[in-house]
C-alpha positions as MATLAB code, in Angstrom:
seq = 'MMRGWLFTIWLVGNVACGTNGMDASCPADEPASCPSAVPSYTNDIAPLIETYCSQCHNPQGSAFDEPISTYADLSARKVDVLGEIYECQMPMPPAPQPSVSERVTLLSWFVCGAPNN';
ca = [
     -18.274    7.879   12.191;
     -16.075    5.114   10.809;
     -17.348    1.570   11.198;
     -15.989   -1.945   10.991;
     -13.315   -4.020   12.611;
     -10.460   -2.131   10.908;
     -11.587    1.120   12.426;
     -12.100   -0.453   15.826;
      -8.486   -1.607   15.876;
      -7.280    1.748   14.563;
      -9.431    3.722   17.030;
      -8.284    1.766   20.064;
      -4.652    2.360   19.073;
      -5.172    6.080   18.540;
      -7.184    6.656   21.696;
      -4.593    4.765   23.703;
      -1.870    6.942   22.178;
      -3.764   10.155   22.921;
      -4.396   11.374   19.373;
      -7.473   13.513   18.938;
      -8.791   12.500   15.508;
      -9.655   14.475   12.400;
      -9.281   18.179   11.903;
     -12.424   20.140   11.053;
     -11.552   20.492    7.345;
     -11.371   16.735    6.744;
     -14.627   15.282    5.356;
     -16.278   12.447    7.266;
     -16.952   10.499    4.092;
     -16.443    6.862    4.990;
     -19.422    4.776    3.870;
     -21.451    3.211    6.681;
     -21.392   -0.148    4.888;
     -19.794   -1.884    1.946;
     -21.356   -0.647   -1.307;
     -22.956   -3.226   -3.611;
     -20.281   -2.491   -6.216;
     -17.146   -3.401   -4.241;
     -14.156   -1.370   -5.437;
     -11.537   -3.508   -7.164;
      -7.993   -3.508   -5.830;
      -6.598   -4.020   -9.330;
      -8.805   -1.560  -11.208;
      -9.660    1.074   -8.597;
      -7.283    1.004   -5.637;
      -3.857    0.191   -7.142;
      -4.068    3.145   -9.586;
      -4.983    5.520   -6.723;
      -2.111    4.214   -4.597;
       0.237    4.711   -7.556;
      -1.048    8.255   -8.155;
      -1.145    9.510   -4.570;
       1.243    7.341   -2.561;
       4.099    6.108   -4.730;
       5.976    9.413   -4.605;
       6.951    8.708   -0.970;
       6.200    5.004   -0.493;
       8.914    3.618   -2.776;
      12.482    2.371   -2.212;
      13.914    5.873   -2.832;
      11.100    7.843   -1.192;
      10.861    9.448    2.204;
       8.600    6.591    3.422;
      10.765    3.832    1.920;
      10.366    1.784    5.108;
       6.549    1.765    4.756;
       5.943    0.236    1.321;
       2.385    0.032    0.017;
       2.995   -0.541   -3.698;
       1.658   -4.123   -3.754;
      -1.488   -5.697   -2.374;
       0.596   -7.604    0.201;
       2.291   -4.377    1.342;
      -0.993   -2.489    1.601;
      -2.768   -5.378    3.288;
      -0.065   -5.553    5.954;
      -0.551   -1.843    6.737;
      -4.289   -1.504    6.048;
      -5.258   -0.357    9.549;
      -2.681    2.447    9.481;
      -3.451    3.434    5.895;
      -7.206    3.514    6.556;
      -6.745    5.838    9.521;
      -4.337    8.110    7.661;
      -6.643    8.452    4.671;
      -9.747    8.913    6.816;
      -8.112   11.636    8.917;
      -6.692   13.387    5.827;
      -3.152   12.797    7.079;
      -2.084   11.159    3.836;
      -1.027   12.059    1.308;
       0.861   14.841    2.998;
       0.784   18.244    1.296;
       2.207   19.455   -0.998;
       1.515   16.100   -2.679;
      -1.623   16.018   -4.816;
      -4.752   15.132   -2.843;
      -7.412   12.634   -3.921;
     -10.802   13.976   -4.882;
     -13.809   13.293   -2.665;
     -14.885   10.558   -5.069;
     -11.437    8.941   -4.936;
     -11.444    9.127   -1.111;
     -14.841    7.421   -1.015;
     -13.534    4.677   -3.335;
     -10.501    4.098   -1.108;
     -12.536    4.164    2.101;
     -15.228    1.900    0.573;
     -12.603   -0.671   -0.306;
     -11.417   -0.720    3.320;
     -15.024   -0.934    4.607;
     -15.507   -3.942    2.304;
     -12.600   -5.725    4.006;
      -9.829   -4.644    1.594;
     -10.318   -7.598   -0.793;
      -7.659   -8.686   -3.281;
     -10.022   -8.426   -6.222;
];
């Protein structure tokens, strides 16, 4: 089960909209608390966003109106992005998918409050 204020906001929005959550093949791999080694936006998160998200989330991409290429962009959409990653909705196939370890890094960063570090 996801924890933290980000998830609470995301969950309330999704329950109110009638979505039913994750499919059975999506791992429930969000950490219960912030790990002692907080993932770094600059060193850990930005490269993952570039690898897995920039194909669509760029000025010429299919999600051009939902930019997440900078910390400010990602921070403004962090509730949505957290939910989409957690529910395995993003990145959308056939785009390459992050490994379990990469998912845990991304989710850990959100659990830690998505710091600009």
